[in-house]
N, C-alpha and C positions, 0 to 999 in steps of 0.2 A: 176743420181741427178745433177744438176745445185749449179753452188756454193755459188749463192744466196737464193737458197734453202734450203742448208747446212748451211749456214749460220744460218737464220732465224733457223734451226730444233738446232743446237748446244745452240743457246741464249737460245728458250723455255724449252728444255732439263735443262739447265743450271739453271734458275729460279725459274721451278718448284724442280727439287733437292733441291736448296738452300730453299725452303720455305718447301718441307715438310719434310727437316732432322731438320730443325727446328720447326718443331710443334711437329715432333715426341720426339724427345730430350727434348721439353718444359713437351711434356703430355704422356712421356715416352710409348710409345706406340708402340707395337711388329707390327700393320698391316701398320700404315705408316712410321715407320722405314724402314720395310720391302722393300713396296712402294720407300723409297727414294735410295734405295741400288739396285731395280731397274735401275731406273734413272741414276745413277751410273753408272753401269756396261753399261746402253746406250749411256752413256757422252766418257768415255773410248772404246767402238766398233768403233762407229762413228771417234773419233781422232785418229786410229790406220792406219796408213798408209806405206807405202812403200813396198818391196820386197816379204817379208813373210806375208803380213798382214793377209791372211783368215788362217794364223797358228796362226795367235798371237790373232788374232779376237774367234777364237772356242774354244781355253786357258780361256779367260779374260770370256766368256758366262760360260766356264764350272764350273769357279770358281765362277763368277759373279751368276750361280743358284745355288748353295751350299752354298752359303755366303746368300742368299733370304732365303732360308728354314732354317738354324739357328738361322736368324734372327727373322723369322717369330715364330718360336716354341717359341719365347726368349730368346733367346742370347745374351749378351751383344751387343750393334751393335756398332761392331767397325769399320766395314768399313766405319761408318760416322764419326768419329774422325781422320781419318788420312789423308783427304783432307785438313783441316787445318794446317796438319803440312808439306804434302808432296809438296802442291799448294805453299806455300811459298819460300819452298828451293828450288823447281826446279825454279821459276826465279829467287831466287838471284844467283843460277848457273850460268842461261844465261847470266845475268849481271856480277857475278866475274871473270868468265875464261875472259871476255874482260879486267878485268883489268892486267892480268898477265901480264912479262914481255915479250916487242916486238911484244903485242895485242894493237888494236886499242880498248878505251872505247865504250860501247854501246851507250850512250849518245852522243859522240862526231860520233859515224857514221848514227845516227838520224838528227843531225843537220847537218853535209854536206848536208844530203838525203833531208832535208826541205828547208836549203838554198840555194841548187844548182837552177843557176851555179855561184854564190856568195860564197866566201870563207868565213867561220866564223873569225873571230878575234882572237888571241892568249888569249886573254882574256873568251872570251867565249869558244876556247877548255879545257880551264884549268877550269873554272868554269864546263863545259859536265862531266869533268873527278870527280871532285867532288860529283857528281848531282848523278854519276853512283856509287859512293863507299855509297850515302846517303841511295841509293834503298837496295844496298846489307845490311847495318846497320836496318835497317829499315825491311827488310824481312826474315832476318836469326831470330832475337828478336822476332816478330811474331810467327816463326816455334816455337821455344824455349819455349815461355810461353805458346802455346798452347799444345806445348809436356808437359809443368806444371801440366798443367790443366787437361789433360786426364787422367795422373799418379792420379790425386789426386781426380780424380771424384766420387763420392759418391753417391748410386750406380756404379755399371759396371763400374769403372775407372781401368786403368791396374793392380796398385797398389791392388786393392782390387780382382779383377781377381786374382791376383797372391794369394789371403787369406793374405794379412795382411790390417795395418789398418792405411788408407790416411796420413801421416803425419797434414796435413792442408787440410783436407775435400773441395771438390768443388759440390755445388747445381749441379742440371741440368741444372738449368736456366740460371745459373750464365754459364755454358760451353756454352749452347747454342745460347745466348745471343752476347757471345763474340769470338766464332767457328764460329758459322755462319753466323753471321750476319757485328761483328764489325770488324773483322779480314781482310773483303770486302770493308768496310764502310774506314776502315783505310788506304789501298794501292789507293783507290779511292782520298782520302782526300789530300796523297803526290799530286796526280798528279796537285789537283788544288792550293796546298800550294807551291809547286816549281813551279808554271807557275806563280804565284804573287810575287815572291819573284822573278823571271827572269826577270819581267817587272819592278820592283822597280831598282833592280841592273843594266839595262842597259835598258837606257829610249831611245834609236832610236834602241829598239829588234822590227825588220820587225810586230812583232804579236803582236795585241795591248788588243786580247780576247781569248779564248781557239776554238770560232766557228770558228774565221778565220783561226788559228791553226790546228786545227781539219779538215776543208775545204782542207789545200795545203795538209796536210798528208794524206787526201783519197784517193786525187788524183792519190801522188805517192806510192800509195800502196805495188806495184809489188818492186821496190827501195827499200822501208822500210822492205821487208819480207827477202829480198836479203842483207840486212846490217846487221840484227835479226841472220839467219844464216851463213854469213862469211865474213861479213865485206866488 
């Protein structure tokens, strides 16, 4: 499968999963929940790479098939509750590990790649470290808030599944709108707001609009991916 086809497949599966999960949670539909879990399993399977990918893919397919059967039978759709917590935590870890002593903050890595061959100013590098911290705080906050919603969901939340009454009951509609829509809108909004702040703070910033920035970033995608992996 070509890289372009993989990218489009991932995009279609992601959008399909988000839409199906949102509608399933809103309507408490077992059939739609099972379909959303199926798309989620396909997303995970296509994302697995590495030396033992076949073994891991088989394990995910087996666990996913069991989850689909359980959810289709009316079990609480716990697999649909996990991504709004796990995805922000995973991205927060990606940012946070680069803030450890001796490491280069992730946003600084990306800034160096995008601005090459020019060297970013010390002010830009200090700002990049602050933005890396901002991303970590936002993502951890989103993960904790979604976890609180999952615990207090009524019916079908973790506290209710354990047989207790949630102290702050959350409706399926509120959970669906925030977890499967609001979370990702806030992450996208962070990009827009941060870019606006950057252009205001640095009037001589070379990119005056997000379209130009994305064009240059796309042309340097291999270097950006290398920066994500190992700096």
